[in-house]
One Martini backbone bead per residue (centre of mass of N, CA, C, O) as a GRO file, in nm:
protein
  181
    1MET     BB    1  -1.890   1.669   0.348
    2HIS     BB    2  -1.627   1.674   0.530
    3LYS     BB    3  -1.294   1.695   0.496
    4LYS     BB    4  -1.208   1.437   0.656
    5SER     BB    5  -1.402   1.242   0.516
    6LEU     BB    6  -1.299   1.282   0.234
    7PHE     BB    7  -1.014   1.186   0.289
    8PHE     BB    8  -1.081   0.904   0.383
    9PHE     BB    9  -1.230   0.819   0.128
   10THR     BB   10  -0.990   0.854  -0.059
   11LEU     BB   11  -0.789   0.665   0.089
   12THR     BB   12  -0.963   0.417   0.076
   13LEU     BB   13  -0.981   0.398  -0.226
   14ILE     BB   14  -0.688   0.363  -0.276
   15SER     BB   15  -0.630   0.118  -0.088
   16LEU     BB   16  -0.882  -0.067  -0.193
   17LEU     BB   17  -0.893  -0.004  -0.525
   18THR     BB   18  -0.620  -0.014  -0.567
   19GLN     BB   19  -0.445  -0.270  -0.732
   20GLY     BB   20  -0.169  -0.239  -0.752
   21CYS     BB   21   0.005  -0.528  -0.813
   22SER     BB   22  -0.233  -0.714  -0.930
   23THR     BB   23  -0.225  -0.589  -1.249
   24ILE     BB   24   0.112  -0.616  -1.321
   25ILE     BB   25   0.128  -0.946  -1.308
   26GLY     BB   26   0.038  -1.013  -1.593
   27THR     BB   27  -0.195  -1.106  -1.886
   28THR     BB   28  -0.431  -1.327  -1.852
   29LYS     BB   29  -0.526  -1.178  -1.580
   30PRO     BB   30  -0.650  -0.926  -1.345
   31VAL     BB   31  -0.573  -1.142  -1.134
   32SER     BB   32  -0.481  -1.269  -0.805
   33ASP     BB   33  -0.313  -1.404  -0.559
   34LYS     BB   34  -0.265  -1.430  -0.231
   35SER     BB   35  -0.070  -1.408   0.033
   36HIS     BB   36   0.020  -1.635   0.329
   37ASP     BB   37   0.356  -1.578   0.374
   38TYR     BB   38   0.294  -1.366   0.625
   39GLN     BB   39   0.375  -1.113   0.866
   40PHE     BB   40   0.208  -0.878   1.089
   41LEU     BB   41   0.122  -0.579   1.240
   42ASP     BB   42  -0.133  -0.502   1.462
   43LEU     BB   43  -0.224  -0.172   1.515
   44SER     BB   44  -0.497  -0.227   1.691
   45GLU     BB   45  -0.340  -0.372   1.909
   46GLY     BB   46  -0.332  -0.183   2.188
   47ASN     BB   47  -0.444   0.064   1.994
   48THR     BB   48  -0.658   0.339   1.983
   49ASN     BB   49  -0.566   0.492   1.712
   50TRP     BB   50  -0.605   0.219   1.559
   51SER     BB   51  -0.787   0.078   1.277
   52LYS     BB   52  -0.944  -0.156   1.117
   53ILE     BB   53  -1.024  -0.222   0.790
   54GLU     BB   54  -1.298  -0.350   0.679
   55GLN     BB   55  -1.286  -0.646   0.468
   56PRO     BB   56  -1.331  -0.851   0.226
   57ILE     BB   57  -1.285  -1.227   0.223
   58ASP     BB   58  -1.261  -1.298  -0.113
   59ASP     BB   59  -1.273  -1.329  -0.447
   60GLU     BB   60  -1.376  -1.038  -0.499
   61ALA     BB   61  -1.142  -0.894  -0.359
   62THR     BB   62  -0.921  -1.002  -0.543
   63GLU     BB   63  -1.044  -0.888  -0.810
   64LYS     BB   64  -1.030  -0.577  -0.689
   65GLY     BB   65  -0.759  -0.537  -0.513
   66ILE     BB   66  -0.777  -0.565  -0.221
   67SER     BB   67  -0.639  -0.531   0.052
   68ASP     BB   68  -0.523  -0.732   0.297
   69ILE     BB   69  -0.442  -0.471   0.481
   70ALA     BB   70  -0.592  -0.203   0.692
   71PHE     BB   71  -0.523   0.121   0.841
   72LYS     BB   72  -0.657   0.373   1.071
   73SER     BB   73  -0.628   0.686   1.190
   74LYS     BB   74  -0.803   0.869   1.426
   75LYS     BB   75  -0.635   1.134   1.431
   76THR     BB   76  -0.542   1.163   1.085
   77GLU     BB   77  -0.652   0.948   0.863
   78SER     BB   78  -0.443   0.759   0.810
   79ILE     BB   79  -0.282   0.512   0.597
   80ILE     BB   80  -0.217   0.154   0.629
   81ALA     BB   81  -0.098  -0.081   0.374
   82LEU     BB   82  -0.134  -0.423   0.249
   83ASN     BB   83  -0.019  -0.599  -0.047
   84SER     BB   84  -0.082  -0.885  -0.260
   85ALA     BB   85   0.069  -1.073  -0.545
   86CYS     BB   86   0.021  -1.384  -0.721
   87ARG     BB   87   0.211  -1.595  -0.951
   88PRO     BB   88   0.300  -1.784  -1.175
   89ILE     BB   89   0.607  -1.781  -1.317
   90ASN     BB   90   0.486  -1.785  -1.621
   91GLU     BB   91   0.318  -1.495  -1.557
   92LEU     BB   92   0.557  -1.324  -1.524
   93ASN     BB   93   0.696  -1.033  -1.572
   94GLU     BB   94   0.962  -0.838  -1.675
   95THR     BB   95   0.996  -0.651  -1.381
   96ASN     BB   96   1.055  -0.387  -1.189
   97LEU     BB   97   1.018  -0.202  -0.905
   98GLU     BB   98   0.962   0.065  -1.046
   99SER     BB   99   0.718  -0.028  -1.211
  100PHE     BB  100   0.543  -0.113  -0.975
  101SER     BB  101   0.546   0.161  -0.829
  102ASP     BB  102   0.424   0.345  -1.054
  103GLN     BB  103   0.135   0.215  -1.041
  104LEU     BB  104   0.059   0.356  -0.756
  105PHE     BB  105   0.047   0.667  -0.905
  106LEU     BB  106  -0.192   0.706  -1.114
  107GLY     BB  107  -0.386   0.902  -0.911
  108VAL     BB  108  -0.144   1.104  -0.918
  109SER     BB  109  -0.081   1.449  -0.911
  110GLU     BB  110   0.154   1.679  -0.886
  111ILE     BB  111   0.432   1.570  -0.852
  112LYS     BB  112   0.654   1.592  -0.563
  113ASN     BB  113   0.924   1.516  -0.385
  114LYS     BB  114   1.071   1.267  -0.518
  115THR     BB  115   1.182   0.966  -0.355
  116THR     BB  116   1.440   0.709  -0.368
  117LYS     BB  117   1.509   0.377  -0.217
  118HIS     BB  118   1.708   0.119  -0.111
  119ILE     BB  119   1.593  -0.165   0.066
  120ALA     BB  120   1.496  -0.378   0.346
  121VAL     BB  121   1.254  -0.653   0.381
  122SER     BB  122   1.299  -0.926   0.528
  123SER     BB  123   1.569  -0.961   0.350
  124THR     BB  124   1.439  -0.788   0.107
  125PRO     BB  125   1.444  -0.626  -0.166
  126ALA     BB  126   1.358  -0.271  -0.189
  127LEU     BB  127   1.130   0.004  -0.277
  128GLU     BB  128   1.137   0.340  -0.180
  129THR     BB  129   0.865   0.587  -0.193
  130THR     BB  130   0.841   0.948  -0.188
  131LEU     BB  131   0.553   1.176  -0.196
  132GLU     BB  132   0.388   1.446  -0.349
  133GLY     BB  133   0.033   1.537  -0.407
  134THR     BB  134  -0.267   1.491  -0.604
  135MET     BB  135  -0.608   1.399  -0.493
  136ASN     BB  136  -0.898   1.508  -0.548
  137SER     BB  137  -0.784   1.807  -0.472
  138LYS     BB  138  -0.574   1.676  -0.268
  139SER     BB  139  -0.327   1.677  -0.044
  140ILE     BB  140  -0.049   1.445  -0.044
  141LYS     BB  141   0.125   1.182   0.126
  142LEU     BB  142   0.358   0.922   0.006
  143ARG     BB  143   0.442   0.578   0.090
  144THR     BB  144   0.633   0.322  -0.068
  145ILE     BB  145   0.669  -0.044  -0.075
  146VAL     BB  146   0.852  -0.263  -0.296
  147LEU     BB  147   0.835  -0.629  -0.339
  148GLN     BB  148   1.005  -0.945  -0.416
  149LYS     BB  149   0.888  -1.289  -0.348
  150GLN     BB  150   0.923  -1.473  -0.573
  151THR     BB  151   0.578  -1.475  -0.692
  152CYS     BB  152   0.559  -1.209  -0.512
  153ILE     BB  153   0.397  -0.902  -0.457
  154TYR     BB  154   0.464  -0.613  -0.251
  155ASP     BB  155   0.264  -0.349  -0.097
  156ILE     BB  156   0.338  -0.057   0.092
  157MET     BB  157   0.125   0.195   0.252
  158TYR     BB  158   0.141   0.558   0.304
  159LEU     BB  159  -0.123   0.789   0.392
  160SER     BB  160  -0.134   1.158   0.391
  161TYR     BB  161  -0.122   1.437   0.515
  162PRO     BB  162   0.148   1.635   0.509
  163HIS     BB  163   0.110   1.753   0.819
  164PHE     BB  164   0.090   1.433   0.931
  165PHE     BB  165   0.320   1.243   0.849
  166GLN     BB  166   0.520   1.246   1.097
  167LEU     BB  167   0.319   1.137   1.318
  168GLU     BB  168   0.301   0.827   1.158
  169GLU     BB  169   0.585   0.726   1.059
  170LYS     BB  170   0.665   0.543   1.295
  171GLU     BB  171   0.437   0.333   1.254
  172PHE     BB  172   0.518   0.249   0.973
  173ASN     BB  173   0.803   0.151   1.045
  174ARG     BB  174   0.703  -0.064   1.245
  175PHE     BB  175   0.537  -0.224   1.042
  176VAL     BB  176   0.764  -0.293   0.846
  177SER     BB  177   0.968  -0.427   1.058
  178ALA     BB  178   0.743  -0.670   1.120
  179ILE     BB  179   0.778  -0.802   0.862
  180ARG     BB  180   0.728  -1.146   0.745
  181LEU     BB  181   0.839  -1.377   0.474
   0.00000   0.00000   0.00000
């Protein structure tokens, strides 16, 4: 398998199989419901560089924590994904955005250049984290944005090779700014 394919495979696994926020809100069951109360920008519409990663939309997908939506850049193999997890209010743990965010980095080692800042997404307080690290012996750069709106946690992820990060960063920012909760 050549290097680019291996990178795509790794990023796809992260984005699709990392359960993101779905396993960290509540203790009674390892799954949660997805939110249907948001809008996002379809990066693949009218843009030949981005393609939607086809994913199953069923109960099994929810149980596995598969992202709600994910896109792949044909040029750089970068991934932009959005995931949601909702629980009844009585099942939510008292956890802050930093704790939710840290869960997203469990598969990343040799973390460096980590920065965090508080931002707003769709008028909702959010935590943005950017870092570089290693995953499956490959260097990656990752930006996550985590926010909570009522009983749902949302995580938005951008994964890329470090040398391609700036090339697609503008598209990630455009994706984030179009989200409506």
